[in-house]
HTML snippet that shows the backbone in 3Dmol.js (N, CA, C, O; Angstrom):
<script src="https://3Dmol.org/build/3Dmol-min.js"></script>
<div id="view" style="width:600px;height:400px;position:relative"></div>
<script>
const pdb = `
ATOM      1  N   MET A   1       0.940  -1.293  -0.021  1.00  0.00           N
ATOM      2  CA  MET A   1      -0.156  -0.251  -0.116  1.00  0.00           C
ATOM      3  C   MET A   1       1.044   1.260  -0.090  1.00  0.00           C
ATOM      4  O   MET A   1       1.835   1.405   0.843  1.00  0.00           O
ATOM      5  N   ALA A   2       0.980   2.036  -1.011  1.00  0.00           N
ATOM      6  CA  ALA A   2       1.609   3.232  -1.075  1.00  0.00           C
ATOM      7  C   ALA A   2       0.938   4.564  -0.179  1.00  0.00           C
ATOM      8  O   ALA A   2      -0.269   4.713   0.010  1.00  0.00           O
ATOM      9  N   PHE A   3       1.865   5.354   0.248  1.00  0.00           N
ATOM     10  CA  PHE A   3       1.373   6.297   0.993  1.00  0.00           C
ATOM     11  C   PHE A   3       0.966   7.645   0.134  1.00  0.00           C
ATOM     12  O   PHE A   3       1.814   8.412  -0.321  1.00  0.00           O
ATOM     13  N   THR A   4      -0.333   7.808  -0.008  1.00  0.00           N
ATOM     14  CA  THR A   4      -1.064   8.367  -0.964  1.00  0.00           C
ATOM     15  C   THR A   4      -1.590   9.578  -0.163  1.00  0.00           C
ATOM     16  O   THR A   4      -1.413   9.601   1.055  1.00  0.00           O
ATOM     17  N   LEU A   5      -2.301  10.699  -0.864  1.00  0.00           N
ATOM     18  CA  LEU A   5      -3.041  11.648  -0.078  1.00  0.00           C
ATOM     19  C   LEU A   5      -4.387  11.033   0.208  1.00  0.00           C
ATOM     20  O   LEU A   5      -5.073  11.601   1.057  1.00  0.00           O
ATOM     21  N   TYR A   6      -4.853   9.980  -0.363  1.00  0.00           N
ATOM     22  CA  TYR A   6      -6.169   9.405  -0.145  1.00  0.00           C
ATOM     23  C   TYR A   6      -6.010   8.670   1.430  1.00  0.00           C
ATOM     24  O   TYR A   6      -6.844   8.828   2.321  1.00  0.00           O
ATOM     25  N   CYS A   7      -4.745   7.829   1.564  1.00  0.00           N
ATOM     26  CA  CYS A   7      -4.316   7.329   2.769  1.00  0.00           C
ATOM     27  C   CYS A   7      -4.439   7.982   3.681  1.00  0.00           C
ATOM     28  O   CYS A   7      -5.064   7.600   4.670  1.00  0.00           O
ATOM     29  N   LEU A   8      -3.745   9.401   3.564  1.00  0.00           N
ATOM     30  CA  LEU A   8      -3.574  10.299   4.749  1.00  0.00           C
ATOM     31  C   LEU A   8      -4.886  11.083   5.185  1.00  0.00           C
ATOM     32  O   LEU A   8      -4.934  11.683   6.260  1.00  0.00           O
ATOM     33  N   LEU A   9      -5.936  11.045   4.297  1.00  0.00           N
ATOM     34  CA  LEU A   9      -7.269  11.751   4.449  1.00  0.00           C
ATOM     35  C   LEU A   9      -8.188  10.710   5.214  1.00  0.00           C
ATOM     36  O   LEU A   9      -9.026  11.044   6.052  1.00  0.00           O
ATOM     37  N   GLN A  10      -7.871   9.134   4.738  1.00  0.00           N
ATOM     38  CA  GLN A  10      -8.399   8.411   5.453  1.00  0.00           C
ATOM     39  C   GLN A  10      -8.177   8.173   6.920  1.00  0.00           C
ATOM     40  O   GLN A  10      -8.968   7.875   7.815  1.00  0.00           O
ATOM     41  N   THR A  11      -6.877   8.387   6.918  1.00  0.00           N
ATOM     42  CA  THR A  11      -6.101   8.374   8.498  1.00  0.00           C
ATOM     43  C   THR A  11      -6.929   9.245   9.118  1.00  0.00           C
ATOM     44  O   THR A  11      -7.811   8.807   9.856  1.00  0.00           O
ATOM     45  N   ALA A  12      -6.776  10.545   8.920  1.00  0.00           N
ATOM     46  CA  ALA A  12      -7.387  11.927   9.460  1.00  0.00           C
ATOM     47  C   ALA A  12      -9.068  11.457   9.814  1.00  0.00           C
ATOM     48  O   ALA A  12      -9.522  11.695  10.934  1.00  0.00           O
ATOM     49  N   ILE A  13      -9.893  10.797   8.781  1.00  0.00           N
ATOM     50  CA  ILE A  13     -11.134  10.488   9.162  1.00  0.00           C
ATOM     51  C   ILE A  13     -11.139   9.164  10.414  1.00  0.00           C
ATOM     52  O   ILE A  13     -11.961   9.070  11.325  1.00  0.00           O
ATOM     53  N   LEU A  14     -10.256   8.444  10.207  1.00  0.00           N
ATOM     54  CA  LEU A  14     -10.417   7.495  11.278  1.00  0.00           C
ATOM     55  C   LEU A  14     -10.326   8.030  12.560  1.00  0.00           C
ATOM     56  O   LEU A  14     -11.276   7.953  13.339  1.00  0.00           O
ATOM     57  N   CYS A  15      -8.830   8.792  12.978  1.00  0.00           N
ATOM     58  CA  CYS A  15      -8.504   9.563  14.114  1.00  0.00           C
ATOM     59  C   CYS A  15      -9.845  10.292  14.451  1.00  0.00           C
ATOM     60  O   CYS A  15     -10.329  10.088  15.564  1.00  0.00           O
ATOM     61  N   THR A  16     -10.540  11.200  13.499  1.00  0.00           N
ATOM     62  CA  THR A  16     -11.564  12.016  13.956  1.00  0.00           C
ATOM     63  C   THR A  16     -12.643  11.104  14.393  1.00  0.00           C
ATOM     64  O   THR A  16     -13.140  11.393  15.481  1.00  0.00           O
ATOM     65  N   ASN A  17     -13.148   9.991  13.739  1.00  0.00           N
ATOM     66  CA  ASN A  17     -14.085   9.208  14.289  1.00  0.00           C
ATOM     67  C   ASN A  17     -13.810   8.463  15.613  1.00  0.00           C
ATOM     68  O   ASN A  17     -14.717   8.126  16.375  1.00  0.00           O
ATOM     69  N   ALA A  18     -12.260   8.184  15.881  1.00  0.00           N
ATOM     70  CA  ALA A  18     -12.086   7.702  17.073  1.00  0.00           C
ATOM     71  C   ALA A  18     -12.448   8.618  18.292  1.00  0.00           C
ATOM     72  O   ALA A  18     -12.990   8.242  19.330  1.00  0.00           O
ATOM     73  N   VAL A  19     -12.065   9.837  17.989  1.00  0.00           N
ATOM     74  CA  VAL A  19     -12.344  10.922  18.687  1.00  0.00           C
ATOM     75  C   VAL A  19     -13.878  11.322  19.118  1.00  0.00           C
ATOM     76  O   VAL A  19     -14.188  11.730  20.238  1.00  0.00           O
ATOM     77  N   ALA A  20     -14.676  11.151  18.144  1.00  0.00           N
ATOM     78  CA  ALA A  20     -16.187  11.456  18.094  1.00  0.00           C
ATOM     79  C   ALA A  20     -17.029  10.213  19.061  1.00  0.00           C
ATOM     80  O   ALA A  20     -18.007  10.390  19.788  1.00  0.00           O
ATOM     81  N   VAL A  21     -16.406   9.138  18.833  1.00  0.00           N
ATOM     82  CA  VAL A  21     -17.072   7.928  19.635  1.00  0.00           C
ATOM     83  C   VAL A  21     -16.718   7.796  20.818  1.00  0.00           C
ATOM     84  O   VAL A  21     -17.233   6.795  21.316  1.00  0.00           O
ATOM     85  N   LEU A  22     -15.828   8.562  21.755  1.00  0.00           N
ATOM     86  CA  LEU A  22     -15.438   8.458  22.916  1.00  0.00           C
ATOM     87  C   LEU A  22     -16.935   8.934  23.831  1.00  0.00           C
ATOM     88  O   LEU A  22     -17.715   9.839  23.535  1.00  0.00           O
ATOM     89  N   HIS A  23     -17.005   7.928  25.083  1.00  0.00           N
ATOM     90  CA  HIS A  23     -18.224   8.256  25.759  1.00  0.00           C
ATOM     91  C   HIS A  23     -17.739   8.681  27.163  1.00  0.00           C
ATOM     92  O   HIS A  23     -16.865   8.133  27.835  1.00  0.00           O
ATOM     93  N   GLU A  24     -18.426   9.687  27.449  1.00  0.00           N
ATOM     94  CA  GLU A  24     -17.678  10.569  28.585  1.00  0.00           C
ATOM     95  C   GLU A  24     -17.885   9.471  30.048  1.00  0.00           C
ATOM     96  O   GLU A  24     -17.035   9.134  30.871  1.00  0.00           O
ATOM     97  N   GLU A  25     -19.127   9.162  29.976  1.00  0.00           N
ATOM     98  CA  GLU A  25     -19.473   8.297  31.279  1.00  0.00           C
ATOM     99  C   GLU A  25     -18.720   6.854  31.249  1.00  0.00           C
ATOM    100  O   GLU A  25     -18.017   6.457  32.179  1.00  0.00           O
ATOM    101  N   ARG A  26     -18.927   6.235  30.235  1.00  0.00           N
ATOM    102  CA  ARG A  26     -18.413   4.779  30.259  1.00  0.00           C
ATOM    103  C   ARG A  26     -16.938   4.691  29.972  1.00  0.00           C
ATOM    104  O   ARG A  26     -16.302   3.914  30.683  1.00  0.00           O
ATOM    105  N   PHE A  27     -16.317   5.340  29.077  1.00  0.00           N
ATOM    106  CA  PHE A  27     -14.828   5.412  29.038  1.00  0.00           C
ATOM    107  C   PHE A  27     -14.215   6.535  29.350  1.00  0.00           C
ATOM    108  O   PHE A  27     -13.277   6.247  30.093  1.00  0.00           O
ATOM    109  N   LEU A  28     -14.269   7.668  29.159  1.00  0.00           N
ATOM    110  CA  LEU A  28     -13.458   8.776  29.807  1.00  0.00           C
ATOM    111  C   LEU A  28     -13.225   8.872  31.383  1.00  0.00           C
ATOM    112  O   LEU A  28     -12.196   9.207  31.969  1.00  0.00           O
ATOM    113  N   SER A  29     -14.403   8.504  31.888  1.00  0.00           N
ATOM    114  CA  SER A  29     -14.288   8.887  33.430  1.00  0.00           C
ATOM    115  C   SER A  29     -13.391   7.503  34.198  1.00  0.00           C
ATOM    116  O   SER A  29     -13.070   7.451  35.386  1.00  0.00           O
ATOM    117  N   LYS A  30     -13.172   6.666  33.354  1.00  0.00           N
ATOM    118  CA  LYS A  30     -12.376   5.774  33.889  1.00  0.00           C
ATOM    119  C   LYS A  30     -10.818   6.308  33.900  1.00  0.00           C
ATOM    120  O   LYS A  30      -9.968   5.730  34.577  1.00  0.00           O
ATOM    121  N   PHE A  31     -10.567   7.271  33.226  1.00  0.00           N
ATOM    122  CA  PHE A  31      -9.352   8.048  32.926  1.00  0.00           C
ATOM    123  C   PHE A  31      -9.346   9.195  33.428  1.00  0.00           C
ATOM    124  O   PHE A  31      -8.471   9.975  33.050  1.00  0.00           O
ATOM    125  N   GLY A  32     -10.237   9.583  34.334  1.00  0.00           N
ATOM    126  CA  GLY A  32     -10.364  11.193  35.176  1.00  0.00           C
ATOM    127  C   GLY A  32     -10.718  12.325  34.347  1.00  0.00           C
ATOM    128  O   GLY A  32     -10.469  13.492  34.649  1.00  0.00           O
ATOM    129  N   PHE A  33     -11.397  11.889  33.128  1.00  0.00           N
ATOM    130  CA  PHE A  33     -11.902  12.633  32.022  1.00  0.00           C
ATOM    131  C   PHE A  33     -13.577  12.860  31.928  1.00  0.00           C
ATOM    132  O   PHE A  33     -14.260  13.043  30.920  1.00  0.00           O
ATOM    133  N   GLY A  34     -14.037  12.772  33.527  1.00  0.00           N
ATOM    134  CA  GLY A  34     -15.403  12.675  33.497  1.00  0.00           C
ATOM    135  C   GLY A  34     -16.122  14.202  33.046  1.00  0.00           C
ATOM    136  O   GLY A  34     -15.616  15.256  32.662  1.00  0.00           O
ATOM    137  N   VAL A  35     -17.337  13.842  33.253  1.00  0.00           N
ATOM    138  CA  VAL A  35     -18.233  15.150  32.748  1.00  0.00           C
ATOM    139  C   VAL A  35     -17.828  16.264  33.967  1.00  0.00           C
ATOM    140  O   VAL A  35     -17.757  17.482  33.800  1.00  0.00           O
ATOM    141  N   ASP A  36     -17.639  15.707  34.936  1.00  0.00           N
ATOM    142  CA  ASP A  36     -17.359  17.083  36.232  1.00  0.00           C
ATOM    143  C   ASP A  36     -15.902  17.512  36.120  1.00  0.00           C
ATOM    144  O   ASP A  36     -15.450  18.339  36.911  1.00  0.00           O
ATOM    145  N   GLN A  37     -15.143  16.964  35.143  1.00  0.00           N
ATOM    146  CA  GLN A  37     -13.741  17.350  35.599  1.00  0.00           C
ATOM    147  C   GLN A  37     -13.356  18.597  34.546  1.00  0.00           C
ATOM    148  O   GLN A  37     -12.202  18.999  34.397  1.00  0.00           O
ATOM    149  N   GLY A  38     -14.136  18.960  34.073  1.00  0.00           N
ATOM    150  CA  GLY A  38     -14.130  20.283  32.988  1.00  0.00           C
ATOM    151  C   GLY A  38     -14.442  21.489  33.686  1.00  0.00           C
ATOM    152  O   GLY A  38     -14.140  22.568  33.176  1.00  0.00           O
ATOM    153  N   VAL A  39     -15.036  21.427  34.844  1.00  0.00           N
ATOM    154  CA  VAL A  39     -15.199  22.619  35.378  1.00  0.00           C
ATOM    155  C   VAL A  39     -14.114  23.552  36.139  1.00  0.00           C
ATOM    156  O   VAL A  39     -13.286  23.138  36.950  1.00  0.00           O
ATOM    157  N   ALA A  40     -14.253  24.650  35.794  1.00  0.00           N
ATOM    158  CA  ALA A  40     -13.302  25.642  36.410  1.00  0.00           C
ATOM    159  C   ALA A  40     -13.635  27.017  36.589  1.00  0.00           C
ATOM    160  O   ALA A  40     -14.462  27.523  35.831  1.00  0.00           O
ATOM    161  N   GLY A  41     -12.991  27.821  37.671  1.00  0.00           N
ATOM    162  CA  GLY A  41     -13.644  28.985  38.136  1.00  0.00           C
ATOM    163  C   GLY A  41     -13.198  30.204  37.233  1.00  0.00           C
ATOM    164  O   GLY A  41     -12.162  30.135  36.572  1.00  0.00           O
ATOM    165  N   PHE A  42     -13.945  31.235  37.226  1.00  0.00           N
ATOM    166  CA  PHE A  42     -13.888  32.343  36.442  1.00  0.00           C
ATOM    167  C   PHE A  42     -12.489  32.876  36.518  1.00  0.00           C
ATOM    168  O   PHE A  42     -12.019  33.085  37.637  1.00  0.00           O
ATOM    169  N   GLY A  43     -11.894  33.077  35.627  1.00  0.00           N
ATOM    170  CA  GLY A  43     -10.495  33.773  35.678  1.00  0.00           C
ATOM    171  C   GLY A  43      -9.368  32.775  35.637  1.00  0.00           C
ATOM    172  O   GLY A  43      -8.289  33.238  35.267  1.00  0.00           O
ATOM    173  N   ASP A  44      -9.414  31.294  35.994  1.00  0.00           N
ATOM    174  CA  ASP A  44      -8.521  30.446  36.109  1.00  0.00           C
ATOM    175  C   ASP A  44      -8.398  29.828  34.640  1.00  0.00           C
ATOM    176  O   ASP A  44      -9.334  29.592  33.876  1.00  0.00           O
ATOM    177  N   ASP A  45      -6.895  29.597  34.393  1.00  0.00           N
ATOM    178  CA  ASP A  45      -6.477  28.874  33.282  1.00  0.00           C
ATOM    179  C   ASP A  45      -7.117  27.458  33.308  1.00  0.00           C
ATOM    180  O   ASP A  45      -7.103  26.787  34.340  1.00  0.00           O
ATOM    181  N   PRO A  46      -7.620  27.065  32.274  1.00  0.00           N
ATOM    182  CA  PRO A  46      -7.947  25.731  32.501  1.00  0.00           C
ATOM    183  C   PRO A  46      -6.852  24.800  31.990  1.00  0.00           C
ATOM    184  O   PRO A  46      -6.138  25.115  31.038  1.00  0.00           O
ATOM    185  N   GLY A  47      -6.740  23.680  32.626  1.00  0.00           N
ATOM    186  CA  GLY A  47      -5.755  22.595  32.804  1.00  0.00           C
ATOM    187  C   GLY A  47      -5.775  21.899  31.369  1.00  0.00           C
ATOM    188  O   GLY A  47      -6.615  22.135  30.502  1.00  0.00           O
ATOM    189  N   VAL A  48      -4.713  21.002  31.260  1.00  0.00           N
ATOM    190  CA  VAL A  48      -4.727  20.118  30.087  1.00  0.00           C
ATOM    191  C   VAL A  48      -5.809  19.435  29.750  1.00  0.00           C
ATOM    192  O   VAL A  48      -6.443  19.393  28.696  1.00  0.00           O
ATOM    193  N   LYS A  49      -6.007  18.662  31.234  1.00  0.00           N
ATOM    194  CA  LYS A  49      -7.158  18.217  31.039  1.00  0.00           C
ATOM    195  C   LYS A  49      -8.746  18.827  30.540  1.00  0.00           C
ATOM    196  O   LYS A  49      -9.567  18.350  29.756  1.00  0.00           O
ATOM    197  N   ALA A  50      -8.758  19.719  31.125  1.00  0.00           N
ATOM    198  CA  ALA A  50      -9.853  20.584  30.726  1.00  0.00           C
ATOM    199  C   ALA A  50      -9.945  20.996  29.228  1.00  0.00           C
ATOM    200  O   ALA A  50     -11.030  20.944  28.648  1.00  0.00           O
ATOM    201  N   GLN A  51      -9.019  21.328  28.716  1.00  0.00           N
ATOM    202  CA  GLN A  51      -8.725  21.576  27.359  1.00  0.00           C
ATOM    203  C   GLN A  51      -9.011  20.476  26.437  1.00  0.00           C
ATOM    204  O   GLN A  51      -9.566  20.708  25.363  1.00  0.00           O
ATOM    205  N   ILE A  52      -8.599  19.049  26.857  1.00  0.00           N
ATOM    206  CA  ILE A  52      -8.552  17.836  25.970  1.00  0.00           C
ATOM    207  C   ILE A  52     -10.053  17.813  26.096  1.00  0.00           C
ATOM    208  O   ILE A  52     -10.609  17.912  25.002  1.00  0.00           O
ATOM    209  N   LEU A  53     -10.749  17.724  26.988  1.00  0.00           N
ATOM    210  CA  LEU A  53     -12.207  17.515  27.274  1.00  0.00           C
ATOM    211  C   LEU A  53     -12.889  18.440  26.127  1.00  0.00           C
ATOM    212  O   LEU A  53     -13.482  17.984  25.150  1.00  0.00           O
ATOM    213  N   THR A  54     -12.715  19.724  26.394  1.00  0.00           N
ATOM    214  CA  THR A  54     -13.110  20.591  25.382  1.00  0.00           C
ATOM    215  C   THR A  54     -13.234  20.122  24.040  1.00  0.00           C
ATOM    216  O   THR A  54     -14.250  20.078  23.346  1.00  0.00           O
ATOM    217  N   LEU A  55     -11.860  19.717  23.720  1.00  0.00           N
ATOM    218  CA  LEU A  55     -11.530  19.672  22.332  1.00  0.00           C
ATOM    219  C   LEU A  55     -12.370  18.323  21.811  1.00  0.00           C
ATOM    220  O   LEU A  55     -12.651  18.211  20.618  1.00  0.00           O
ATOM    221  N   ILE A  56     -12.733  17.351  22.745  1.00  0.00           N
ATOM    222  CA  ILE A  56     -13.429  16.032  22.554  1.00  0.00           C
ATOM    223  C   ILE A  56     -14.846  16.476  22.145  1.00  0.00           C
ATOM    224  O   ILE A  56     -15.390  16.126  21.098  1.00  0.00           O
ATOM    225  N   ARG A  57     -15.399  17.300  23.099  1.00  0.00           N
ATOM    226  CA  ARG A  57     -16.686  18.020  23.165  1.00  0.00           C
ATOM    227  C   ARG A  57     -17.202  18.545  21.834  1.00  0.00           C
ATOM    228  O   ARG A  57     -18.243  18.319  21.216  1.00  0.00           O
ATOM    229  N   SER A  58     -15.941  19.470  21.538  1.00  0.00           N
ATOM    230  CA  SER A  58     -16.309  19.939  20.237  1.00  0.00           C
ATOM    231  C   SER A  58     -15.952  19.262  18.945  1.00  0.00           C
ATOM    232  O   SER A  58     -16.396  19.663  17.869  1.00  0.00           O
ATOM    233  N   VAL A  59     -15.080  18.148  19.067  1.00  0.00           N
ATOM    234  CA  VAL A  59     -15.181  17.443  17.683  1.00  0.00           C
ATOM    235  C   VAL A  59     -16.618  16.737  17.581  1.00  0.00           C
ATOM    236  O   VAL A  59     -17.117  16.481  16.485  1.00  0.00           O
ATOM    237  N   ARG A  60     -17.276  16.429  18.848  1.00  0.00           N
ATOM    238  CA  ARG A  60     -18.525  15.374  18.968  1.00  0.00           C
ATOM    239  C   ARG A  60     -19.552  16.339  18.476  1.00  0.00           C
ATOM    240  O   ARG A  60     -20.498  15.762  17.938  1.00  0.00           O
ATOM    241  N   THR A  61     -19.640  17.610  18.502  1.00  0.00           N
ATOM    242  CA  THR A  61     -20.495  18.383  18.480  1.00  0.00           C
ATOM    243  C   THR A  61     -20.335  18.668  17.134  1.00  0.00           C
ATOM    244  O   THR A  61     -21.148  18.183  16.347  1.00  0.00           O
ATOM    245  N   VAL A  62     -19.173  19.570  16.610  1.00  0.00           N
ATOM    246  CA  VAL A  62     -19.262  20.269  15.254  1.00  0.00           C
ATOM    247  C   VAL A  62     -18.959  19.028  14.351  1.00  0.00           C
ATOM    248  O   VAL A  62     -19.636  19.175  13.333  1.00  0.00           O
ATOM    249  N   MET A  63     -18.392  18.122  14.294  1.00  0.00           N
ATOM    250  CA  MET A  63     -18.208  17.113  13.139  1.00  0.00           C
ATOM    251  C   MET A  63     -18.926  16.049  13.083  1.00  0.00           C
ATOM    252  O   MET A  63     -18.415  15.045  12.586  1.00  0.00           O
ATOM    253  N   ARG A  64     -19.997  16.013  13.472  1.00  0.00           N
ATOM    254  CA  ARG A  64     -21.322  15.102  13.666  1.00  0.00           C
ATOM    255  C   ARG A  64     -21.738  14.883  12.183  1.00  0.00           C
ATOM    256  O   ARG A  64     -21.562  13.744  11.750  1.00  0.00           O
ATOM    257  N   VAL A  65     -22.158  15.622  11.518  1.00  0.00           N
ATOM    258  CA  VAL A  65     -22.933  15.863  10.174  1.00  0.00           C
ATOM    259  C   VAL A  65     -21.550  15.570   8.984  1.00  0.00           C
ATOM    260  O   VAL A  65     -21.478  14.616   8.210  1.00  0.00           O
ATOM    261  N   PRO A  66     -20.557  16.687   9.134  1.00  0.00           N
ATOM    262  CA  PRO A  66     -19.530  16.341   8.251  1.00  0.00           C
ATOM    263  C   PRO A  66     -18.946  14.945   8.501  1.00  0.00           C
ATOM    264  O   PRO A  66     -18.698  14.391   7.431  1.00  0.00           O
ATOM    265  N   LEU A  67     -18.640  14.183   9.605  1.00  0.00           N
ATOM    266  CA  LEU A  67     -18.266  12.839   9.582  1.00  0.00           C
ATOM    267  C   LEU A  67     -18.819  11.746   8.792  1.00  0.00           C
ATOM    268  O   LEU A  67     -18.231  10.783   8.302  1.00  0.00           O
ATOM    269  N   ILE A  68     -20.215  12.105   8.748  1.00  0.00           N
ATOM    270  CA  ILE A  68     -21.212  11.396   8.089  1.00  0.00           C
ATOM    271  C   ILE A  68     -21.081  11.208   6.627  1.00  0.00           C
ATOM    272  O   ILE A  68     -21.099  10.158   5.985  1.00  0.00           O
ATOM    273  N   ILE A  69     -20.914  12.699   6.140  1.00  0.00           N
ATOM    274  CA  ILE A  69     -20.834  12.664   4.728  1.00  0.00           C
ATOM    275  C   ILE A  69     -19.426  12.333   4.380  1.00  0.00           C
ATOM    276  O   ILE A  69     -19.255  11.860   3.257  1.00  0.00           O
ATOM    277  N   PHE A  70     -18.133  12.540   5.334  1.00  0.00           N
ATOM    278  CA  PHE A  70     -16.866  11.964   4.937  1.00  0.00           C
ATOM    279  C   PHE A  70     -16.800  10.651   4.744  1.00  0.00           C
ATOM    280  O   PHE A  70     -16.443  10.097   3.704  1.00  0.00           O
ATOM    281  N   ASN A  71     -17.197  10.060   5.902  1.00  0.00           N
ATOM    282  CA  ASN A  71     -17.299   8.560   5.687  1.00  0.00           C
ATOM    283  C   ASN A  71     -17.967   7.768   4.657  1.00  0.00           C
ATOM    284  O   ASN A  71     -17.530   6.717   4.189  1.00  0.00           O
ATOM    285  N   SER A  72     -19.292   8.473   4.272  1.00  0.00           N
ATOM    286  CA  SER A  72     -19.942   7.763   3.136  1.00  0.00           C
ATOM    287  C   SER A  72     -19.287   8.103   1.825  1.00  0.00           C
ATOM    288  O   SER A  72     -19.496   7.374   0.856  1.00  0.00           O
ATOM    289  N   ALA A  73     -18.479   9.199   1.723  1.00  0.00           N
ATOM    290  CA  ALA A  73     -17.594   9.409   0.557  1.00  0.00           C
ATOM    291  C   ALA A  73     -16.317   8.669   0.754  1.00  0.00           C
ATOM    292  O   ALA A  73     -15.711   8.452  -0.296  1.00  0.00           O
ATOM    293  N   ALA A  74     -15.863   8.310   1.646  1.00  0.00           N
ATOM    294  CA  ALA A  74     -14.763   7.272   1.494  1.00  0.00           C
ATOM    295  C   ALA A  74     -15.079   6.084   1.261  1.00  0.00           C
ATOM    296  O   ALA A  74     -14.398   5.335   0.559  1.00  0.00           O
ATOM    297  N   ILE A  75     -16.077   5.789   1.783  1.00  0.00           N
ATOM    298  CA  ILE A  75     -16.719   3.965   1.724  1.00  0.00           C
ATOM    299  C   ILE A  75     -17.097   4.010  -0.026  1.00  0.00           C
ATOM    300  O   ILE A  75     -16.735   3.073  -0.738  1.00  0.00           O
ATOM    301  N   VAL A  76     -17.799   5.112  -0.561  1.00  0.00           N
ATOM    302  CA  VAL A  76     -17.963   4.879  -2.079  1.00  0.00           C
ATOM    303  C   VAL A  76     -16.908   4.839  -2.926  1.00  0.00           C
ATOM    304  O   VAL A  76     -16.845   4.203  -3.978  1.00  0.00           O
ATOM    305  N   LEU A  77     -15.805   5.765  -2.281  1.00  0.00           N
ATOM    306  CA  LEU A  77     -14.592   5.736  -3.205  1.00  0.00           C
ATOM    307  C   LEU A  77     -13.938   4.490  -3.042  1.00  0.00           C
ATOM    308  O   LEU A  77     -13.632   3.865  -4.057  1.00  0.00           O
ATOM    309  N   LEU A  78     -13.662   4.008  -1.860  1.00  0.00           N
ATOM    310  CA  LEU A  78     -13.218   2.586  -1.951  1.00  0.00           C
ATOM    311  C   LEU A  78     -14.077   1.333  -2.481  1.00  0.00           C
ATOM    312  O   LEU A  78     -13.680   0.188  -2.696  1.00  0.00           O
ATOM    313  N   LEU A  79     -15.093   1.759  -2.601  1.00  0.00           N
ATOM    314  CA  LEU A  79     -16.131   0.506  -3.413  1.00  0.00           C
ATOM    315  C   LEU A  79     -15.747   0.915  -4.804  1.00  0.00           C
ATOM    316  O   LEU A  79     -15.307  -0.034  -5.452  1.00  0.00           O
ATOM    317  N   LEU A  80     -15.784   1.984  -5.407  1.00  0.00           N
ATOM    318  CA  LEU A  80     -15.464   2.198  -6.774  1.00  0.00           C
ATOM    319  C   LEU A  80     -13.979   1.990  -7.397  1.00  0.00           C
ATOM    320  O   LEU A  80     -13.644   1.413  -8.432  1.00  0.00           O
ATOM    321  N   PHE A  81     -13.204   2.658  -6.412  1.00  0.00           N
ATOM    322  CA  PHE A  81     -11.744   2.459  -7.036  1.00  0.00           C
ATOM    323  C   PHE A  81     -10.853   1.343  -6.383  1.00  0.00           C
ATOM    324  O   PHE A  81      -9.752   1.057  -6.852  1.00  0.00           O
ATOM    325  N   GLY A  82     -11.355   0.762  -5.341  1.00  0.00           N
ATOM    326  CA  GLY A  82     -10.823  -0.319  -4.758  1.00  0.00           C
ATOM    327  C   GLY A  82      -9.794   0.152  -3.679  1.00  0.00           C
ATOM    328  O   GLY A  82      -9.177  -0.678  -3.011  1.00  0.00           O
TER     329      GLY A  82
END
`;
const viewer = $3Dmol.createViewer("view");
viewer.addModel(pdb, "pdb");
viewer.setStyle({}, {cartoon: {color: "spectrum"}});
viewer.zoomTo();
viewer.render();
</script>
């Protein structure tokens, strides 16, 4: 398998899928990234955990519909061109 732009895009889609399917209560709370971990006071700089949790929530919220479209396009391209 050659390293092509399509492989790079497919890797990005798979990594985004992996972040999007992480469940806060079932999986992330085992590692200390639960729902209540991201709460910080006003004026406090958020820590690394809070920033990662915010990134995961943002990816899950913003990328829901585009991921469906990108996954469908990747599947169709893979079926058509092998």
